[in-house]
MIBA-831423 format. One line per 2 residues: number of its first residue (from 1); their letters; for each residue y, z, x of C-alpha. Coordinates in pm, 1 decimal, padded with zeros to 6 digits, always signed. Layout:
NUM> A> Y/Z/X ~ ... $
This chain:
1> XX> +04618.5/-03487.0/-02869.4 ~ +04314.1/-03269.5/-02807.7 $
3> XX> +04364.3/-02898.9/-02835.0 ~ +04277.7/-02701.6/-02521.0 $
5> XX> +04006.1/-02440.5/-02562.8 ~ +04121.6/-02085.5/-02509.3 $
7> XX> +03913.4/-01829.4/-02314.3 ~ +03711.5/-01602.6/-02536.1 $
9> XX> +03909.1/-01292.7/-02634.7 ~ +04247.8/-01434.6/-02516.1 $
11> XX> +04481.0/-01578.8/-02781.7 ~ +04815.1/-01763.0/-02750.0 $
13> XX> +05025.2/-01549.5/-02980.5 ~ +05370.8/-01578.3/-03133.7 $
15> XX> +05535.2/-01388.9/-02845.9 ~ +05371.5/-01623.5/-02596.1 $
17> XX> +05509.5/-01926.5/-02779.7 ~ +05856.5/-01776.2/-02797.8 $
19> XX> +05855.3/-01688.6/-02426.4 ~ +05723.9/-02032.5/-02336.8 $
21> XX> +06021.4/-02193.0/-02512.6 ~ +06276.8/-02020.4/-02286.8 $
23> XX> +06074.3/-01931.5/-01971.2 ~ +05758.4/-02139.6/-01946.5 $
25> XX> +05675.1/-02025.0/-01592.6 ~ +05687.6/-01656.5/-01691.0 $
27> XX> +05477.9/-01731.0/-01999.5 ~ +05217.2/-01906.1/-01784.9 $
29> XX> +05195.5/-01610.6/-01545.1 ~ +05165.3/-01369.1/-01836.9 $
31> XX> +04886.7/-01571.3/-01992.4 ~ +04703.6/-01610.4/-01659.7 $
33> XX> +04711.1/-01233.4/-01609.2 ~ +04562.3/-01178.4/-01954.7 $
35> XX> +04284.2/-01428.5/-01876.8 ~ +04204.5/-01245.4/-01551.3 $
37> XX> +04178.3/-00912.9/-01731.5 ~ +03948.4/-01068.4/-01991.7 $
39> XX> +03726.4/-01208.5/-01716.3 ~ +03698.8/-00866.2/-01555.0 $
41> XX> +03596.7/-00715.2/-01886.4 ~ +03318.4/-00973.7/-01914.9 $
43> XX> +03167.2/-00867.0/-01575.6 ~ +02844.8/-00675.9/-01510.3 $
45> XX> +02817.3/-00362.0/-01718.1 ~ +02626.0/-00195.3/-01434.8 $
47> XX> +02932.7/-00230.7/-01210.9 ~ +03178.6/-00079.9/-01456.9 $
49> XX> +03325.6/+00262.4/-01390.5 ~ +03359.2/+00529.3/-01655.3 $
51> XX> +03217.5/+00854.6/-01782.9 ~ +02863.0/+00717.7/-01794.4 $
53> XX> +02863.2/+00617.2/-01427.4 ~ +03079.7/+00888.0/-01272.2 $
55> XX> +02776.8/+01060.3/-01113.8 ~ +02622.7/+00738.1/-00982.1 $
57> XX> +02663.2/+00760.3/-00604.4 ~ +02590.9/+00439.5/-00415.4 $
59> XX> +02653.6/+00301.5/-00068.2 ~ +02667.2/-00037.2/+00098.6 $
61> XX> +02511.0/+00074.1/+00426.7 ~ +02260.6/-00141.0/+00614.9 $
63> XX> +01888.8/-00079.5/+00571.9 ~ +01852.4/+00037.2/+00931.9 $
65> XX> +02131.9/+00290.9/+00883.0 ~ +01963.6/+00434.8/+00573.6 $
67> XX> +01621.1/+00446.4/+00741.1 ~ +01767.5/+00600.9/+01055.1 $
69> XX> +01913.7/+00886.6/+00852.2 ~ +01621.3/+00945.7/+00615.0 $
71> XX> +01310.7/+00798.1/+00780.2 ~ +01187.0/+01113.0/+00957.4 $
73> XX> +01236.7/+01331.0/+00648.4 ~ +01057.0/+01080.5/+00425.4 $
75> XX> +00762.2/+01066.8/+00667.0 ~ +00732.3/+01444.9/+00687.2 $
77> XX> +00750.3/+01490.3/+00311.0 ~ +00502.2/+01213.7/+00236.7 $
79> XX> +00256.0/+01352.0/+00490.5 ~ +00290.6/+01695.8/+00334.0 $
81> XX> +00215.4/+01553.8/-00010.6 ~ -00083.7/+01354.9/+00115.5 $
83> XX> -00222.1/+01672.5/+00274.0 ~ -00173.1/+01891.8/-00031.4 $
85> XX> -00134.3/+01675.9/-00341.7 ~ -00445.7/+01514.8/-00489.9 $
87> XX> -00255.3/+01229.1/-00655.0 ~ -00080.1/+01129.9/-00331.7 $
89> XX> -00409.3/+01147.3/-00141.0 ~ -00584.1/+00923.4/-00391.7 $
91> XX> -00295.5/+00676.9/-00409.7 ~ -00299.2/+00623.5/-00032.4 $
93> XX> -00678.0/+00592.6/-00029.5 ~ -00677.4/+00333.2/-00307.9 $
95> XX> -00424.5/+00120.5/-00120.8 ~ -00621.9/+00139.3/+00204.9 $
97> XX> -00949.8/+00059.8/+00027.1 ~ -00809.5/-00252.5/-00135.8 $
99> XX> -00592.2/-00385.2/+00148.1 ~ -00845.6/-00339.0/+00429.6 $
101> XX> -01177.4/-00225.9/+00282.7 ~ -01452.1/-00284.7/+00538.9 $
103> XX> -01216.8/-00495.1/+00750.1 ~ -01023.5/-00821.4/+00767.9 $
105> XX> -01260.4/-01026.8/+00982.8 ~ -01165.0/-01314.1/+01216.1 $
107> XX> -01348.6/-01630.0/+01313.1 ~ -01252.5/-01873.3/+01588.1 $
109> XX> -01122.8/-02197.8/+01439.4 ~ -01074.7/-02442.6/+01724.1 $
111> XX> -01207.1/-02800.0/+01719.9 ~ -01473.8/-02706.9/+01977.3 $
113> XX> -01774.5/-02563.2/+01791.0 ~ -01945.3/-02437.6/+02106.8 $
115> XX> -01627.7/-02257.9/+02209.4 ~ -01595.2/-02106.0/+01863.1 $
117> XX> -01945.6/-01958.4/+01882.0 ~ -01877.3/-01813.4/+02224.8 $
119> XX> -01544.4/-01660.8/+02118.9 ~ -01697.7/-01513.0/+01802.9 $
121> XX> -01974.2/-01353.0/+02006.0 ~ -01724.8/-01213.7/+02257.7 $
123> XX> -01509.2/-01071.8/+01978.4 ~ -01808.3/-00909.2/+01811.5 $
125> XX> -01892.2/-00735.4/+02138.6 ~ -01531.8/-00643.9/+02215.1 $
127> XX> -01454.7/-00510.1/+01866.2 ~ -01706.3/-00228.8/+01911.2 $
129> XX> -01502.0/-00077.4/+02193.4 ~ -01153.6/-00193.8/+02100.5 $
131> XX> -01023.2/+00158.8/+02038.1 ~ -00856.0/+00300.9/+02350.3 $
133> XX> -00934.8/+00651.5/+02223.6 ~ -01301.7/+00563.0/+02174.7 $
135> XX> -01330.4/+00685.0/+01814.8 ~ -01393.7/+00366.0/+01618.7 $
137> XX> -01409.5/-00014.8/+01637.1 ~ -01152.2/-00284.8/+01565.8 $
139> XX> -01202.8/-00259.1/+01189.1 ~ -01160.4/+00117.1/+01203.1 $
141> XX> -00830.0/+00054.6/+01381.6 ~ -00727.1/-00168.1/+01091.7 $
143> XX> -00798.0/+00108.5/+00841.6 ~ -00603.1/+00367.6/+01040.1 $
145> XX> -00314.4/+00127.4/+01102.4 ~ -00272.0/+00045.7/+00733.5 $
147> XX> -00301.9/+00413.0/+00639.0 ~ -00028.2/+00501.9/+00888.2 $
149> XX> +00193.7/+00222.9/+00755.0 ~ +00151.8/+00341.3/+00395.6 $
151> XX> +00188.1/+00710.9/+00468.7 ~ +00443.0/+00705.2/+00750.4 $
153> XX> +00616.5/+00370.2/+00714.1 ~ +00540.9/+00245.3/+01068.2 $
155> XX> +00249.0/+00194.4/+01304.6 ~ +00260.7/+00080.9/+01665.7 $
157> XX> -00039.7/-00081.2/+01834.2 ~ -00004.7/-00084.3/+02212.6 $
159> XX> -00190.3/-00328.8/+02436.1 ~ -00401.8/-00155.4/+02703.4 $
161> XX> -00534.8/-00397.8/+02969.8 ~ -00843.7/-00275.2/+03157.5 $
163> XX> -00898.9/-00306.2/+03528.7 ~ -01172.5/-00235.8/+03778.8 $
165> XX> -01516.4/-00128.6/+03667.1 ~ -01400.5/-00077.2/+03307.9 $
167> XX> -01336.0/-00449.6/+03276.6 ~ -01652.8/-00575.1/+03446.6 $
169> XX> -01839.6/-00833.0/+03237.0 ~ -01634.3/-00778.6/+02921.1 $
171> XX> -01297.0/-00866.6/+02772.8 ~ -01057.2/-00637.3/+02967.6 $
173> XX> -00857.9/-00506.6/+02672.3 ~ -00826.4/-00203.4/+02446.6 $
175> XX> -00577.0/-00109.7/+02176.5 ~ -00400.4/+00224.5/+02135.5 $
177> XX> -00247.5/+00322.2/+01801.8 ~ +00069.7/+00531.8/+01794.1 $
179> XX> +00241.5/+00692.3/+01498.1 ~ +00602.5/+00625.6/+01403.7 $
181> XX> +00708.3/+00950.8/+01573.5 ~ +00636.3/+00801.1/+01917.0 $
183> XX> +00941.7/+00575.9/+01890.4 ~ +01252.6/+00736.8/+02040.4 $
185> XX> +01479.1/+00682.6/+01740.1 ~ +01763.6/+00868.0/+01915.6 $
187> XX> +01788.8/+00597.2/+02179.9 ~ +02109.9/+00399.2/+02129.3 $
189> XX> +02293.0/+00177.3/+02374.3 ~ +02543.7/-00092.1/+02290.0 $
191> XX> +02517.1/-00294.0/+02611.8 ~ +02229.8/-00290.5/+02856.8 $
193> XX> +02224.6/-00594.1/+03084.5 ~ +02329.5/-00813.7/+02796.0 $
195> XX> +02105.1/-00627.8/+02551.3 ~ +02141.1/-00344.8/+02303.6 $
197> XX> +01919.1/-00059.0/+02191.9 ~ +01917.1/+00063.3/+01832.4 $
199> XX> +01688.2/+00343.6/+01710.8 ~ +01463.2/+00301.8/+02012.9 $
201> XX> +01418.8/-00077.0/+01975.9 ~ +01573.6/-00303.1/+02238.3 $
203> XX> +01717.1/-00642.4/+02137.3 ~ +01859.7/-00935.4/+02328.4 $
205> XX> +02188.4/-01100.4/+02239.1 ~ +02016.0/-01325.2/+01983.9 $
207> XX> +01866.4/-01025.5/+01803.5 ~ +01509.1/-01076.5/+01925.6 $
209> XX> +01304.4/-00770.5/+02014.6 ~ +01259.2/-00718.8/+02386.0 $
211> XX> +01107.9/-00370.7/+02417.0 ~ +01032.0/-00039.2/+02248.5 $
213> XX> +01138.3/+00295.5/+02394.6 ~ +00844.8/+00523.8/+02318.9 $
215> XX> +00724.0/+00872.8/+02405.2 ~ +00388.7/+00860.2/+02589.3 $
217> XX> +00283.6/+01179.6/+02404.6 ~ +00344.8/+01266.3/+02041.0 $
219> XX> +00668.0/+01472.0/+02032.6 ~ +00522.1/+01697.8/+01764.0 $
221> XX> +00207.5/+01797.7/+01958.1 ~ +00260.0/+02172.6/+02008.1 $
223> XX> -00051.7/+02197.4/+02225.8 ~ +00135.1/+01991.6/+02486.8 $
225> XX> +00458.9/+02188.4/+02463.5 ~ +00477.2/+02253.2/+02837.1 $
227> XX> +00301.3/+01943.3/+02966.2 ~ +00402.8/+01662.3/+02731.3 $
229> XX> +00616.1/+01378.4/+02858.6 ~ +00932.6/+01396.2/+02650.5 $
231> XX> +01121.0/+01115.7/+02823.6 ~ +01084.1/+00784.4/+02643.2 $
233> XX> +00941.1/+00492.0/+02838.8 ~ +01028.1/+00124.3/+02799.1 $
235> XX> +00732.0/-00078.7/+02666.4 ~ +00779.8/-00459.9/+02655.0 $
237> XX> +00763.0/-00606.6/+02306.7 ~ +00477.7/-00843.1/+02399.3 $
239> XX> +00259.3/-00534.3/+02446.9 ~ +00338.9/-00382.7/+02106.2 $
241> XX> +00239.2/-00482.2/+01752.2 ~ +00476.0/-00315.0/+01505.9 $
243> XX> +00326.8/-00289.2/+01156.8 ~ +00562.5/-00213.7/+00866.6 $
245> XX> +00674.2/-00357.3/+00533.4 ~ +01010.8/-00529.4/+00512.1 $
247> XX> +01182.2/-00472.7/+00180.0 ~ +01522.5/-00568.9/+00319.6 $
249> XX> +01642.3/-00717.0/+00648.1 ~ +01534.2/-00409.9/+00842.0 $
251> XX> +01376.7/-00304.2/+01171.2 ~ +01154.5/-00018.2/+01051.3 $
253> XX> +00960.1/+00080.2/+00741.5 ~ +00947.5/+00372.0/+00500.3 $
255> XX> +00648.3/+00537.6/+00328.8 ~ +00519.2/+00336.5/+00036.1 $
257> XX> +00535.5/+00624.6/-00209.1 ~ +00902.8/+00697.4/-00143.0 $
259> XX> +01015.7/+00620.6/-00503.8 ~ +00753.6/+00869.6/-00629.2 $
261> XX> +00828.4/+01157.2/-00389.6 ~ +01046.5/+01351.9/-00632.2 $
263> XX> +00812.1/+01291.2/-00926.2 ~ +00511.7/+01410.8/-00722.8 $
265> XX> +00690.9/+01724.7/-00612.1 ~ +00825.2/+01803.2/-00959.9 $
267> XX> +00486.0/+01749.3/-01122.8 ~ +00319.4/+01979.7/-00871.4 $
269> XX> +00584.9/+02249.3/-00919.7 ~ +00560.3/+02219.8/-01298.1 $
271> XX> +00182.1/+02256.4/-01291.1 ~ +00207.0/+02565.5/-01070.7 $
273> XX> +00471.4/+02718.8/-01297.4 ~ +00262.3/+02646.9/-01606.2 $
275> XX> -00044.3/+02799.8/-01443.6 ~ +00146.0/+03114.7/-01342.3 $
277> XX> +00275.8/+03149.6/-01697.4 ~ -00074.9/+03119.9/-01838.2 $
279> XX> -00214.2/+03369.0/-01588.7 ~ +00063.9/+03614.9/-01667.9 $
281> XX> -00001.1/+03588.0/-02040.7 ~ -00376.6/+03628.4/-01996.2 $
283> XX> -00336.7/+03941.0/-01781.9 ~ -00199.3/+04150.9/-02070.6 $
285> XX> -00469.3/+04199.8/-02335.6 ~ -00276.2/+04453.1/-02542.6 $
287> XX> -00057.3/+04765.8/-02548.5 ~ -00179.9/+05095.9/-02701.8 $
289> XX> +00082.2/+05304.9/-02881.0 ~ -00109.0/+05624.8/-02951.3 $
291> XX> -00058.6/+05941.3/-02741.7 ~ +00115.6/+06260.3/-02862.8 $
293> XX> +00410.1/+06250.1/-02628.6 ~ +00749.4/+06208.0/-02779.4 $
295> XX> +00931.7/+05883.1/-02755.7 ~ +01170.4/+05865.9/-02463.2 $
297> XX> +01482.8/+05665.4/-02410.0 ~ +01303.8/+05464.1/-02142.6 $
299> XX> +00943.0/+05410.9/-02249.9 ~ +00687.8/+05363.6/-01971.8 $
301> XX> +00369.0/+05157.8/-01964.0 ~ +00061.4/+05320.4/-01807.8 $
303> XX> -00304.2/+05236.0/-01761.5 ~ -00601.7/+05439.3/-01887.8 $
305> XX> -00581.0/+05660.7/-01575.4 ~ -00222.8/+05760.9/-01647.3 $
307> XX> -00077.3/+05554.5/-01366.6 ~ +00245.1/+05364.5/-01425.6 $
309> XX> +00184.1/+04988.0/-01433.4 ~ +00385.3/+04790.7/-01180.8 $
311> XX> +00185.3/+04467.4/-01180.2 ~ -00045.8/+04283.7/-01418.3 $
313> XX> -00410.8/+04198.4/-01365.5 ~ -00663.1/+04012.2/-01583.0 $
315> XX> -00803.1/+04208.9/-01877.1 ~ -00535.9/+04479.7/-01859.0 $
317> XX> -00487.3/+04719.8/-02155.1 ~ -00164.3/+04916.9/-02122.2 $
319> XX> -00067.6/+05248.2/-02282.7 ~ +00285.0/+05314.4/-02407.2 $
321> XX> +00418.9/+05668.4/-02437.6 ~ +00496.5/+05797.8/-02786.8 $
323> XX> +00327.7/+05511.8/-02972.9 ~ +00114.0/+05508.0/-03286.1 $
325> XX> -00040.5/+05159.5/-03276.4 ~ -00202.1/+04891.0/-03058.9 $
327> XX> -00061.2/+04543.1/-03015.2 ~ -00276.5/+04261.2/-02875.3 $
329> XX> -00114.5/+03992.5/-02669.8 ~ -00122.7/+03639.9/-02812.0 $
331> XX> -00063.8/+03372.9/-02544.9 ~ +00159.7/+03096.3/-02673.5 $
333> XX> +00051.0/+02733.6/-02682.6 ~ +00261.2/+02462.0/-02520.2 $
335> XX> +00242.9/+02133.2/-02710.3 ~ +00283.0/+01794.3/-02544.4 $
337> XX> +00142.3/+01891.7/-02203.3 ~ -00098.2/+01598.2/-02187.5 $
339> XX> +00163.4/+01344.7/-02293.3 ~ +00415.4/+01474.0/-02040.6 $
341> XX> +00156.3/+01464.0/-01762.4 ~ +00059.5/+01107.2/-01854.1 $
343> XX> +00419.1/+00989.3/-01835.6 ~ +00473.4/+01154.6/-01498.0 $
345> XX> +00151.7/+01016.0/-01353.2 ~ +00241.3/+00665.9/-01472.9 $
347> XX> +00573.6/+00701.3/-01290.3 ~ +00393.8/+00815.0/-00974.6 $
349> XX> +00144.8/+00526.5/-00993.6 ~ +00433.5/+00280.1/-01032.1 $
351> XX> +00602.0/+00433.8/-00727.6 ~ +00289.5/+00367.7/-00519.5 $
353> XX> +00242.6/+00022.4/-00680.0 ~ -00113.3/+00089.2/-00794.3 $
355> XX> -00268.2/+00091.1/-01143.3 ~ -00263.5/+00427.9/-01317.2 $
357> XX> -00639.8/+00419.9/-01377.1 ~ -00717.0/+00370.4/-01007.0 $
359> XX> -00499.0/+00663.3/-00904.3 ~ -00621.5/+00910.8/-01166.2 $
361> XX> -00967.4/+00782.2/-01262.5 ~ -00856.6/+00809.3/-01626.4 $
363> XX> -00987.6/+00504.3/-01814.2 ~ -00931.6/+00647.5/-02163.1 $
365> XX> -00608.3/+00450.0/-02203.1 ~ -00756.1/+00116.4/-02092.0 $
367> XX> -00988.2/-00145.5/-02233.0 ~ -01159.5/-00440.1/-02064.3 $
369> XX> -00872.4/-00686.3/-02112.9 ~ -00596.6/-00448.8/-02005.3 $
371> XX> -00796.8/-00341.2/-01701.1 ~ -00841.7/-00701.1/-01587.1 $
373> XX> -00474.3/-00781.9/-01647.3 ~ -00364.1/-00479.8/-01444.2 $
375> XX> -00611.1/-00550.2/-01164.7 ~ -00502.9/-00914.4/-01141.6 $
377> XX> -00142.1/-00816.3/-01074.4 ~ -00250.8/-00546.0/-00829.0 $
379> XX> -00470.0/-00794.4/-00643.6 ~ -00181.9/-01040.6/-00613.2 $
381> XX> +00020.0/-00766.5/-00448.3 ~ -00270.3/-00680.1/-00216.8 $
383> XX> -00315.2/-01044.8/-00113.9 ~ +00055.9/-01072.6/-00042.1 $
385> XX> +00036.7/-00765.4/+00182.4 ~ -00274.5/-00894.1/+00358.6 $
387> XX> -00143.6/-01242.6/+00435.0 ~ +00225.8/-01168.4/+00491.4 $
389> XX> +00213.6/-00827.7/+00661.2 ~ -00126.0/-00715.1/+00794.7 $
391> XX> -00253.1/-01046.4/+00932.7 ~ +00065.7/-01181.3/+01099.8 $
393> XX> +00203.7/-00847.4/+01222.0 ~ -00118.5/-00677.2/+01333.4 $
395> XX> -00432.1/-00893.1/+01328.3 ~ -00284.7/-01209.3/+01480.8 $
397> XX> -00108.7/-01014.1/+01754.6 ~ -00428.9/-00839.5/+01861.5 $
399> XX> -00625.9/-01166.3/+01841.2 ~ -00373.4/-01326.1/+02077.7 $
401> XX> -00415.7/-01030.2/+02317.9 ~ -00793.2/-01070.5/+02298.6 $
403> XX> -00789.6/-01446.4/+02366.2 ~ -00542.2/-01404.7/+02653.0 $
405> XX> -00752.4/-01127.0/+02809.6 ~ -01074.2/-01331.0/+02774.6 $
407> XX> -00908.5/-01636.5/+02931.6 ~ -00756.8/-01432.2/+03215.1 $
409> XX> -01099.3/-01280.6/+03287.7 ~ -01252.9/-01629.9/+03305.4 $
411> XX> -01477.5/-01573.9/+03001.3 ~ -01340.9/-01875.0/+02809.4 $
413> XX> -01192.5/-02203.1/+02925.4 ~ -00870.4/-02203.9/+02723.7 $
415> XX> -00616.0/-01958.5/+02585.1 ~ -00552.2/-02172.4/+02276.5 $
417> XX> -00807.1/-02056.5/+02019.6 ~ -00669.2/-01998.3/+01667.4 $
419> XX> -00834.2/-01762.7/+01420.2 ~ -00930.2/-01779.4/+01055.5 $
421> XX> -00910.7/-01442.8/+00881.6 ~ -01130.6/-01337.8/+00590.5 $
423> XX> -01009.0/-01033.8/+00393.7 ~ -01274.1/-00836.8/+00203.6 $
425> XX> -01360.9/-00973.3/-00136.4 ~ -01249.2/-00803.4/-00456.4 $
427> XX> -01524.9/-00653.7/-00665.8 ~ -01549.9/-00839.0/-00993.6 $
429> XX> -01506.0/-00658.6/-01324.4 ~ -01741.6/-00912.7/-01483.4 $
431> XX> -01949.4/-01069.2/-01200.8 ~ -02152.6/-01305.7/-01419.3 $
433> XX> -01848.8/-01447.4/-01597.8 ~ -01651.4/-01488.3/-01276.1 $
435> XX> -01943.6/-01658.1/-01101.9 ~ -01976.8/-01903.2/-01391.2 $
437> XX> -01603.1/-01978.1/-01372.2 ~ -01622.8/-02039.8/-00996.9 $
439> XX> -01921.4/-02271.0/-01043.9 ~ -01739.1/-02472.3/-01309.1 $
441> XX> -01432.4/-02507.9/-01086.3 ~ -01644.4/-02635.4/-00798.0 $
443> XX> -01838.2/-02882.1/-01015.1 ~ -01515.1/-03009.1/-01169.7 $
445> XX> -01361.2/-03061.9/-00826.7 ~ -01083.5/-02803.5/-00875.5 $
447> XX> -01211.6/-02606.6/-00573.2 ~ -01456.8/-02647.2/-00287.4 $
449> XX> -01759.9/-02444.8/-00186.3 ~ -01587.4/-02330.9/+00136.9 $
451> XX> -01292.0/-02202.5/-00067.4 ~ -01517.7/-02004.7/-00299.3 $
453> XX> -01714.6/-01873.1/-00001.7 ~ -01395.6/-01756.5/+00169.5 $
455> XX> -01284.7/-01595.9/-00156.9 ~ -01585.1/-01365.2/-00128.4 $
457> XX> -01508.3/-01273.2/+00231.0 ~ -01773.0/-01494.9/+00395.4 $
459> XX> -01765.0/-01796.4/+00626.3 ~ -01922.2/-02112.5/+00488.0 $
461> XX> -02045.8/-02224.6/+00831.2 ~ -02238.5/-01902.4/+00877.9 $
463> XX> -02374.0/-01932.5/+00525.0 ~ -02504.9/-02282.4/+00594.2 $
465> XX> -02671.9/-02179.4/+00918.0 ~ -02836.5/-01877.9/+00758.9 $
467> XX> -02943.0/-02080.5/+00455.3 ~ -03094.1/-02355.3/+00675.0 $
469> XX> -03286.3/-02097.4/+00878.4 ~ -03408.2/-01918.8/+00564.7 $
471> XX> -03520.6/-02240.6/+00391.0 ~ -03711.2/-02354.7/+00701.0 $
473> XX> -03888.2/-02018.5/+00724.4 ~ -03969.8/-02021.9/+00350.5 $
475> XX> -04113.9/-02374.8/+00370.9 ~ -04324.4/-02279.3/+00671.4 $
477> XX> -04462.8/-01983.5/+00476.8 ~ -04515.7/-02207.4/+00168.1 $
479> XX> -04297.5/-01980.5/-00044.5 ~ -04067.2/-02091.3/-00325.5 $
481> XX> -03769.7/-01880.7/-00437.6 ~ -03551.6/-01918.2/-00744.2 $
483> XX> -03251.8/-01950.3/-00508.8 ~ -03385.1/-02284.9/-00375.0 $
485> XX> -03232.4/-02560.7/-00595.5 ~ -03456.9/-02822.4/-00431.1 $
487> XX> -03759.5/-02685.3/-00609.9 ~ -03631.9/-02462.3/-00892.2 $
489> XX> -03387.3/-02549.0/-01170.5 ~ -03105.3/-02330.4/-01292.2 $
491> XX> -03335.8/-02222.5/-01576.3 ~ -03598.0/-02098.2/-01328.6 $
493> XX> -03841.6/-02389.7/-01380.3 ~ -03995.2/-02618.4/-01118.4 $
495> XX> -03791.0/-02925.9/-01036.4 ~ -03935.9/-03260.4/-01156.1 $
497> XX> -03908.4/-03395.3/-00802.5 ~ -03794.5/-03264.4/-00468.8 $
499> XX> -03462.0/-03448.4/-00416.1 ~ -03495.2/-03408.7/-00036.8 $
501> XX> -03855.0/-03543.0/-00019.9 ~ -03874.8/-03911.2/-00136.2 $
503> XX> -04251.8/-03918.6/-00073.6 ~ -04322.6/-03631.2/-00313.5 $
505> XX> -04501.8/-03724.4/-00635.4 ~ -04277.5/-03692.3/-00940.0 $
507> XX> -04361.3/-03403.7/-01164.1 ~ -04350.1/-03363.4/-01537.8 $
509> XX> -03983.6/-03377.5/-01635.1 ~ -04050.5/-03193.5/-01958.4 $
511> XX> -04215.1/-02907.9/-01769.3 ~ -03963.4/-02892.8/-01489.3 $
513> XX> -03663.7/-02915.8/-01713.1 ~ -03514.8/-03194.6/-01499.5 $
515> XX> -03317.2/-03170.6/-01179.2 ~ -03022.6/-02938.4/-01181.7 $
């Protein structure tokens, strides 16, 4: 008979066998209890309680509950750091530069080419006056929106339809950006005509967003203290694009640098303290013990004018009563400052999810291979943010508003015009090597020319049109450029024969280097 395997750490001892002989049910219960205890001991170490985890305070609250309690404080503290801390300022700027750059650009992608050209032209005209405040264009709105999301956690874009003379002959639409503070987070209501309101966001019974309760004026604008509208107004959800990053199942966002807030503050305080210590040490040059007065029980320190010293200043030489000597101050050195700063700045860079070198400009710790490896991971994160957050939550929403406004105004014949978005290209660390790799992938069939064109932030259709126009103009002017593969090989030599002109006389293959 096969012997049953016993759980690890649980043995069937002599007492168990003796008890089983007279009371098998009690022995079974006793053994089962021992197995349960052994299983508990084999659980997650991180969930065990003891002296090492006594100070570990955790909670099982929902993400919205945590953000509701801490969101405003996190925003205020992050904004303060971005205003006054160079590392926080650079971290936010690096993220904005890489996520948006010069703009995520759309192109109409319907099956009707004539319609696409018309929509693209309309969008180009509209984008120049898309800002309801009149400060920038559509791509400037993108930059500000992403900056607000990173620094404050949330950004609200509000649809502003135009009417009357403002809308004559153009797409009747503008977009207003509002900071996270505009949302009335104190607005709560359990039941409202079958709906509920939580932290200023109104939901239907299925949990879909129906409206936002927002302040028309920024509640923190002190210049409007007596004239601002402090009652929140209901704005339908189809008129609002809410931009934020979801890290859990949540309704609002938090500043991106939240994990680095404490490290940023501590590093700044430490640097100030270290600077004050150095300044204090450098103020006292020395103390002269040399006048004829007798020593007193409470010696005093005076300057060369006989005045008692109450504060230090740079280059100070103090005089002590009843002394016979002079002692020069020797400021102490603090070892390990650079190493400690490096560790803290690496922690801060990790909190913002950017490479250390991009945040600090310090490339002394990196080489070519490590830089490319770090940038590759950073770029994957940026692409994920572009395609899963910025484009669906902000760009697509505004494109839909634009198409709907153009259709309503009778400028286009349909309201069903999808968009293709082209994020800005990443600058190559080694352009020649990357271009060669892309060329090999295309020639091997692993990728297409349109894919490689889109990778660089361009549209292949526009490229073809521009190339056709340029080649026609060059031929008319009887000019030949190295960029024309019909007439010049990859080595810069004349082609043996123009592949597009069957009537052309063949050239000398040895001179031309052959077709390429």
